[in-house]
N, CA, C and O atoms as a printed pandas DataFrame, in Angstrom:
     atom_number atom_name residue_name chain_id  residue_number  x_coord  y_coord  z_coord
0              1         N          MET        A               1   25.670   -1.566   -9.316
1              2        CA          MET        A               1   24.574   -1.981  -10.404
2              3         C          MET        A               1   23.095   -1.487   -9.840
3              4         O          MET        A               1   23.107   -0.993   -8.712
4              5         N          ALA        A               2   22.091   -1.558  -10.382
5              6        CA          ALA        A               2   21.041   -1.011  -10.095
6              7         C          ALA        A               2   20.271   -2.702   -9.637
7              8         O          ALA        A               2   20.408   -3.746  -10.274
8              9         N          PRO        A               3   19.626   -2.536   -8.601
9             10        CA          PRO        A               3   18.682   -3.544   -8.279
10            11         C          PRO        A               3   17.496   -3.940   -9.465
11            12         O          PRO        A               3   16.859   -3.106  -10.109
12            13         N          THR        A               4   17.388   -5.255   -9.566
13            14        CA          THR        A               4   16.653   -5.886  -10.522
14            15         C          THR        A               4   15.225   -5.853  -10.147
15            16         O          THR        A               4   15.020   -5.660   -8.948
16            17         N          LEU        A               5   14.010   -6.026  -11.047
17            18        CA          LEU        A               5   12.654   -6.109  -10.515
18            19         C          LEU        A               5   12.222   -6.808   -9.550
19            20         O          LEU        A               5   11.310   -6.566   -8.759
20            21         N          LYS        A               6   13.167   -8.029   -9.665
21            22        CA          LYS        A               6   12.688   -9.080   -8.690
22            23         C          LYS        A               6   12.927   -8.682   -7.016
23            24         O          LYS        A               6   12.223   -8.859   -6.022
24            25         N          GLN        A               7   14.279   -8.056   -7.226
25            26        CA          GLN        A               7   14.769   -7.508   -5.900
26            27         C          GLN        A               7   13.861   -6.338   -5.390
27            28         O          GLN        A               7   13.591   -6.171   -4.201
28            29         N          TRP        A               8   13.401   -5.514   -6.458
29            30        CA          TRP        A               8   12.600   -4.266   -5.982
30            31         C          TRP        A               8   11.076   -4.712   -5.572
31            32         O          TRP        A               8   10.276   -4.025   -4.937
32            33         N          LYS        A               9   10.830   -6.298   -6.197
33            34        CA          LYS        A               9    9.425   -6.635   -5.619
34            35         C          LYS        A               9    9.590   -7.154   -4.098
35            36         O          LYS        A               9    8.800   -7.072   -3.158
36            37         N          GLU        A              10   10.767   -7.665   -4.167
37            38        CA          GLU        A              10   11.117   -8.529   -2.867
38            39         C          GLU        A              10   10.968   -7.211   -1.506
39            40         O          GLU        A              10   10.266   -7.285   -0.497
40            41         N          ARG        A              11   11.738   -6.255   -1.861
41            42        CA          ARG        A              11   11.768   -4.961   -0.994
42            43         C          ARG        A              11   10.435   -4.545   -0.653
43            44         O          ARG        A              11   10.027   -4.517    0.508
44            45         N          TRP        A              12    9.856   -4.271   -1.509
45            46        CA          TRP        A              12    8.469   -3.979   -1.303
46            47         C          TRP        A              12    7.463   -4.973   -0.643
47            48         O          TRP        A              12    6.536   -4.511    0.021
48            49         N          LEU        A              13    7.601   -6.232   -0.789
49            50        CA          LEU        A              13    6.665   -7.004   -0.130
50            51         C          LEU        A              13    7.220   -7.312    1.288
51            52         O          LEU        A              13    6.486   -7.827    2.132
52            53         N          GLN        A              14    8.652   -6.965    1.581
53            54        CA          GLN        A              14    9.157   -7.058    2.600
54            55         C          GLN        A              14    8.567   -5.709    3.179
55            56         O          GLN        A              14    8.055   -5.814    4.293
56            57         N          ALA        A              15    8.563   -4.517    2.618
57            58        CA          ALA        A              15    8.099   -3.085    3.368
58            59         C          ALA        A              15    6.751   -3.456    4.049
59            60         O          ALA        A              15    6.504   -3.208    5.230
60            61         N          LEU        A              16    5.728   -4.207    3.003
61            62        CA          LEU        A              16    3.897   -4.512    3.356
62            63         C          LEU        A              16    4.494   -5.478    4.664
63            64         O          LEU        A              16    3.988   -5.087    5.716
64            65         N          ARG        A              17    5.147   -6.279    4.801
65            66        CA          ARG        A              17    5.107   -7.319    5.570
66            67         C          ARG        A              17    5.432   -6.439    7.148
67            68         O          ARG        A              17    4.822   -6.577    8.209
68            69         N          ASP        A              18    6.525   -5.584    6.859
69            70        CA          ASP        A              18    6.929   -4.878    7.915
70            71         C          ASP        A              18    5.535   -4.039    8.370
71            72         O          ASP        A              18    5.184   -4.050    9.550
72            73         N          ALA        A              19    4.812   -3.351    7.397
73            74        CA          ALA        A              19    3.497   -2.680    7.577
74            75         C          ALA        A              19    2.605   -3.298    8.520
75            76         O          ALA        A              19    2.281   -2.868    9.627
76            77         N          HIS        A              20    2.210   -4.465    7.893
77            78        CA          HIS        A              20    1.049   -5.397    8.320
78            79         C          HIS        A              20    1.268   -6.548    8.683
79            80         O          HIS        A              20    0.370   -7.367    8.489
80            81         N          GLY        A              21    2.541   -6.997    9.335
81            82        CA          GLY        A              21    2.563   -8.390    9.655
82            83         C          GLY        A              21    3.131   -9.252    8.810
83            84         O          GLY        A              21    3.507   -8.860    7.705
84            85         N          ASP        A              22    3.269  -10.477    9.181
85            86        CA          ASP        A              22    3.498  -11.654    8.316
86            87         C          ASP        A              22    2.610  -12.245    7.623
87            88         O          ASP        A              22    2.420  -13.345    8.142
88            89         N          LEU        A              23    1.866  -12.083    6.591
89            90        CA          LEU        A              23    0.816  -12.272    5.900
90            91         C          LEU        A              23    1.034  -13.301    4.782
91            92         O          LEU        A              23    2.237  -13.534    4.668
92            93         N          PRO        A              24    0.393  -13.891    4.049
93            94        CA          PRO        A              24    0.795  -14.328    2.591
94            95         C          PRO        A              24    0.740  -13.078    2.052
95            96         O          PRO        A              24    0.136  -12.080    2.444
96            97         N          ASP        A              25    1.695  -13.312    0.765
97            98        CA          ASP        A              25    1.619  -12.668   -0.337
98            99         C          ASP        A              25    0.210  -11.802   -0.871
99           100         O          ASP        A              25   -0.170  -10.635   -0.776
100          101         N          GLU        A              26   -0.314  -13.031   -1.467
101          102        CA          GLU        A              26   -1.909  -12.133   -1.639
102          103         C          GLU        A              26   -2.554  -11.771   -0.498
103          104         O          GLU        A              26   -3.667  -11.317   -0.762
104          105         N          GLU        A              27   -2.341  -11.786    0.493
105          106        CA          GLU        A              27   -2.966  -11.284    1.550
106          107         C          GLU        A              27   -2.748   -9.770    1.579
107          108         O          GLU        A              27   -3.613   -8.963    1.241
108          109         N          LEU        A              28   -1.219   -9.370    2.118
109          110        CA          LEU        A              28   -0.448   -8.639    1.694
110          111         C          LEU        A              28   -0.973   -7.548    0.771
111          112         O          LEU        A              28   -1.274   -6.385    1.038
112          113         N          LEU        A              29   -1.011   -8.246   -0.441
113          114        CA          LEU        A              29   -1.244   -6.892   -1.376
114          115         C          LEU        A              29   -2.818   -6.713   -1.302
115          116         O          LEU        A              29   -3.093   -5.582   -1.703
116          117         N          ARG        A              30   -3.885   -7.383   -0.952
117          118        CA          ARG        A              30   -5.066   -7.049   -0.730
118          119         C          ARG        A              30   -5.238   -6.194    0.400
119          120         O          ARG        A              30   -5.927   -5.182    0.268
120          121         N          VAL        A              31   -4.670   -6.486    1.563
121          122        CA          VAL        A              31   -4.702   -5.320    2.640
122          123         C          VAL        A              31   -4.325   -4.178    2.294
123          124         O          VAL        A              31   -4.975   -3.162    2.541
124          125         N          HIS        A              32   -2.874   -4.204    1.481
125          126        CA          HIS        A              32   -2.333   -3.075    1.063
126          127         C          HIS        A              32   -3.477   -2.034    0.012
127          128         O          HIS        A              32   -3.538   -0.815    0.174
128          129         N          GLU        A              33   -4.317   -2.784   -1.044
129          130        CA          GLU        A              33   -5.126   -2.120   -1.825
130          131         C          GLU        A              33   -5.983   -1.355   -0.738
131          132         O          GLU        A              33   -6.085   -0.144   -0.544
132          133         N          GLU        A              34   -6.457   -2.219   -0.211
133          134        CA          GLU        A              34   -7.592   -1.808    0.970
134          135         C          GLU        A              34   -7.297   -0.390    1.586
135          136         O          GLU        A              34   -7.944    0.599    1.243
136          137         N          LYS        A              35   -6.291   -0.349    2.509
137          138        CA          LYS        A              35   -5.644    0.808    2.676
138          139         C          LYS        A              35   -5.498    1.773    2.081
139          140         O          LYS        A              35   -5.816    2.849    2.589
140          141         N          ARG        A              36   -4.951    1.694    0.768
141          142        CA          ARG        A              36   -5.036    2.585   -0.483
142          143         C          ARG        A              36   -6.295    3.303   -0.549
143          144         O          ARG        A              36   -6.478    4.491   -0.281
144          145         N          ARG        A              37   -7.024    2.559   -0.885
145          146        CA          ARG        A              37   -8.522    3.042   -1.395
146          147         C          ARG        A              37   -9.051    3.737   -0.268
147          148         O          ARG        A              37   -9.760    4.719   -0.488
148          149         N          GLN        A              38   -8.799    3.352    1.005
149          150        CA          GLN        A              38   -9.603    4.126    2.120
150          151         C          GLN        A              38   -8.876    5.477    2.237
151          152         O          GLN        A              38   -9.428    6.516    2.599
152          153         N          ALA        A              39   -7.597    5.359    1.898
153          154        CA          ALA        A              39   -6.599    6.765    1.954
154          155         C          ALA        A              39   -7.068    7.470    0.910
155          156         O          ALA        A              39   -7.349    8.655    1.090
156          157         N          VAL        A              40   -7.228    6.899   -0.305
157          158        CA          VAL        A              40   -7.955    7.997   -1.409
158          159         C          VAL        A              40   -9.359    8.696   -0.891
159          160         O          VAL        A              40   -9.685    9.882   -0.849
160          161         N          ALA        A              41  -10.003    7.596   -0.546
161          162        CA          ALA        A              41  -11.588    8.264   -0.202
162          163         C          ALA        A              41  -11.201    9.267    0.975
163          164         O          ALA        A              41  -11.766   10.359    0.910
164          165         N          ASP        A              42  -10.281    9.059    2.097
165          166        CA          ASP        A              42  -10.508    9.943    3.101
166          167         C          ASP        A              42   -9.750   11.301    2.157
167          168         O          ASP        A              42  -10.332   12.335    2.485
168          169         N          ARG        A              43   -8.911   11.520    1.360
169          170        CA          ARG        A              43   -8.409   12.489    0.636
170          171         C          ARG        A              43   -9.368   13.135   -0.033
171          172         O          ARG        A              43   -9.172   14.331   -0.249
172          173         N          GLU        A              44  -10.749   12.449   -0.569
173          174        CA          GLU        A              44  -11.542   13.151   -1.284
174          175         C          GLU        A              44  -12.337   13.802   -0.608
175          176         O          GLU        A              44  -12.822   14.870   -0.982
176          177         N          ARG        A              45  -12.614   13.157    0.653
177          178        CA          ARG        A              45  -13.898   13.330    1.520
178          179         C          ARG        A              45  -13.294   15.073    1.948
179          180         O          ARG        A              45  -13.836   16.113    1.573
180          181         N          GLU        A              46  -12.224   14.976    2.695
181          182        CA          GLU        A              46  -11.623   16.150    3.098
182          183         C          GLU        A              46  -11.387   17.221    2.141
183          184         O          GLU        A              46  -11.735   18.348    2.495
184          185         N          HIS        A              47  -10.701   17.030    0.646
185          186        CA          HIS        A              47  -11.275   17.918   -0.269
186          187         C          HIS        A              47  -12.644   18.359   -0.530
187          188         O          HIS        A              47  -12.894   19.519   -0.854
188          189         N          GLN        A              48  -13.396   17.592   -0.414
189          190        CA          GLN        A              48  -14.926   18.103   -0.837
190          191         C          GLN        A              48  -15.179   19.038    0.687
191          192         O          GLN        A              48  -15.580   20.201    0.644
192          193         N          ARG        A              49  -14.987   18.583    1.515
193          194        CA          ARG        A              49  -14.999   19.480    2.971
194          195         C          ARG        A              49  -14.423   20.481    3.043
195          196         O          ARG        A              49  -14.790   21.161    4.001
196          197         N          GLN        A              50  -13.328   21.090    2.196
197          198        CA          GLN        A              50  -12.405   21.984    2.295
198          199         C          GLN        A              50  -13.148   23.194    1.284
199          200         O          GLN        A              50  -13.082   24.407    1.482
200          201         N          ASN        A              51  -13.942   22.432    0.033
201          202        CA          ASN        A              51  -14.379   23.251   -0.873
202          203         C          ASN        A              51  -16.064   23.652   -0.757
203          204         O          ASN        A              51  -16.666   24.118   -1.724
204          205         N          THR        A              52  -16.669   23.418    0.467
205          206        CA          THR        A              52  -17.833   23.672    0.502
206          207         C          THR        A              52  -18.238   24.808    1.373
207          208         O          THR        A              52  -19.424   25.129    1.459
């Protein structure tokens, strides 16, 4: 049987805890979003650098 949405969410949150430490869920999501935005910005800068 496939995992439920609740099980997927808990697995995802556990992966975030493993990556960022044992923080409250809201803080984990904030840290994850900040790191995601930084990665996107880094990729965009690298793309601009390669195309100039």
